[in-house]
N, C-alpha and C positions, 0 to 999 in steps of 0.2 A: 504494500500500500504506500502510495506517495502522498506526502503531506506538504502543502504549500503554506508558507507563513509570510504574509506581508509585514514589513517593518517600516517605521517612519523615523526620520531624523528630526529631533525637536530640541528646544532649549533645555538644558539640564534642569532636572526638577529642583535642584538646590539653588538655582540662580533666581534672583529677584528680577522679574520681568519689568521692563520700563517701556513706555510708549515713546515714539519719536516726538520731537518738539513740534513738528508740523501735523501731528496726529494722523499720519498716513499709514501707520502700522507699528509693529514692535521693533525696537532698536536691537539689532543683532550684531552690531559692531563689537568685536573682541569678546563675544559671549560664548561660553562653553556649551557645546552641543553634545547630545547623547541619544541613545535609542529610547524611543517612547517606552516608559515603564510597563504599560500594559502589553506592548509587543514583546518585551523581554519575557514576560510570563508566557505568552503564546509560543515563543521559541523554546522555552524550557519544557513546556508540555509536549511539543512535537518531538524533542530530543528524548524525553522520557518514554514516549510511545515507541521510538526506535530502539531504545535500550531494552524494552520489554519484548522486542521481537515482533511487535504489531505493525510498525511502520518499517519499510525497507529503505526509504529515502526521504530526506527533509530538504526542501528547497525554499530558500528565503528570497524575497523580492522587495525592492524599494523603488519608489517613483520620486524623482526629484533631480537636483543637480548632481554633477560628477562627484562632489564631496560625500555623497551618500554611500560611496564605496567603503568609507571608514566604518559606517554603521553595519554594513553587510559583512565586513571582515570580523566585526565583533560577534555577530551571529554565527559565523563559520567557526570561530574559536570556541564557542560554547558547544558546538556539536553538529551544526547543519552541514550538509554535504556539498551543496552547490548554491550559487547566488546569481540573481539576475537584477541588473539595474536598468530601469527605464529612464534614460537620461532626457529629462524635459527641460534642461537648461534652467534659466531663471523664470520660466513660466509659472504663474500661480495655479497650483493644482487644487481644485475644489473637490469635495467628496464624490460627486457624480463622475467627474473625470477620472479620479483614481479607481473607482469601481469599474468603469469601462476598460481601463488599462488592465486591471486585474482579470476581468472577464476574458480579455484577449490572451493573457498569460495562461489562464485556466484552459482555454481552447488549445493552446500550444503544448502545455505540460501534462494535461489530463490527470490532475491529482484526484484522489478519492476523498480527500478531506482538506478543507481550508480552515486554519486557525488564525485568527487575527485579534489584536487587542480591542477591547470594547470601545475605546475612544482614544484620541490623541490628546495630550495635556496642553497642546498649544491652542487649538481651536475648540476642543471639547464637543465636536460635532456629533460623535456617536452615530455615524450614518453609513460608513463604508461597508461594514460587514452585512448590514441589512440590505443595502442597495445591491451588493454583489449577489446575495442569495436571490433577490428578486429578478435580477437580470439573467441569472443562470436558471431560474426556476427550480432551485434546490431548497430542501428543508433547511431551517436554521434554528440554532439554539443560542440565544444571547445571554450574556452575563453569567457564564459558566463558572461554578465554583468546584465542580468535580466532573471528570470525564472518564468513562469506561467504554472502550471500543472492543467489540467482539461480534463475529458472525455477520459482518456486513452492516452492523448497526452501531450507533453511538448512544449510550445512556448518559444523559447530561443532567446534573443537578444545577439549577440556576437560582440566583438570588432575586427575589421579588419583594415588593413592599411588605407583604404579609408574612414573609418567611422564606421558605425554600420550595421550589417546584421541580419535579423530576420529569424529564421528557425522554422519549426514545425516538431517534430520527434514523432514517435509512440513509446509507452512504450512496453517492457523494452528498456532502452537506457542508454548511458553513457554521463554525462555532466561534463566538467572540468571548475572549478570556476576561474574567473579572479578577479583582485584586487577590482574593483568597483561593485562587485555583492552585497555586504552588508558590514556592520561594525560589526565584531564579538563582542559579549558581554563578560563581565568579570564574572567568576564564583563566586557566593556568598559563604561565609563560610559555611552556612547550607547545600548548595548543594554539596560542597566539601566533607562534612562529609557523606552525603547520598550516594555519589558516591562510597564510600568504601564498601558499602553493595550491590551494583549492580553487577550482574553476569559478570564474565570475564573468558571466556574459553581459553584454551591453546591447540594449535595443533603444529605439526612439519611438515616441508616440506615432510618428508618421509611418514607421515600418509596421507598427501594429494596427494601423488603420483607424486610429482614434483621434478625434478632435478634442483637444483639451482647453479650448477657449473658455474663459470664465463666463458663467451665466449669472453670477451674483456680483454686485459691486459693493465694496466696503466704503461706507461714507466717512466714518471717523473711528479712530481707535484712541481712547483716552483712559487715563488712570481713574480709579474711583475717588470720590471726594474724601478728603481727610476727615477722620472722626473727630468730633469735638470732645474736649475734656469733660470729665464728670464734675458734678457740683455736689456739695453737701447741703442737706436740707435741715431746717431747725427742728421740725417735728412732722408727724404724720399728716397733719392738715396741709402743711407746706408741700409735702410730697404729692398728695392728692391734687393740689392746685396746679402744680407743674405738669403732672401727667395729663390733667384735663385741659389746661389752657395753653401749655407750651408744646408738649409732645402730642397732644390730642389723640391719646390712645384709649382714653376712657370717656 
């Protein structure tokens, strides 16, 4: 069974993100970048399936500029077998465009399972996995916290507002990984060196026959307003007065 894992290069989760002065986007100058945390979990799950003998090959893919090769090499060091970069240059890739690119890769690679992080921490769109499943006409299980694959089916425990829900989907299928699915491993130095020799193919959106022109326009990106400092109140009556007349919450 072949598993395809899309990964995204995003601003490191430990970095404080700042908007540009002209409010046209996020300031990425001299900012540390890393693999999207939810995609790290997806890669780890795919590698574990391979270690169990369920998966025979793990292919990672990324859509974006050439520097995304660094992110792919990280996934290869963790245990993926091959990598594919869809080099879109500096083009803005929105969720639907990414889903269409992945659909083209699915048609080319013919995986039996696609595991993707439930969302990227930069745009928080939470759309690519669902869009890919819809475009493919495949069953999907989103927000997975446990995955068991056997006999051509995947049994997925997913997190919902009311607790946990267990689904069984027939393969091929799309699964989106949630935070509690697993704990990603750290790549060892020998594995990092070996990853440099693993195959990494490069394609372009044009070669895949996909139009990645943006369909949405970002009007403004701004930081949230700063919180005002707290104040002390003399008594309960003063507190009620401020809640009623200033905060207007009662």
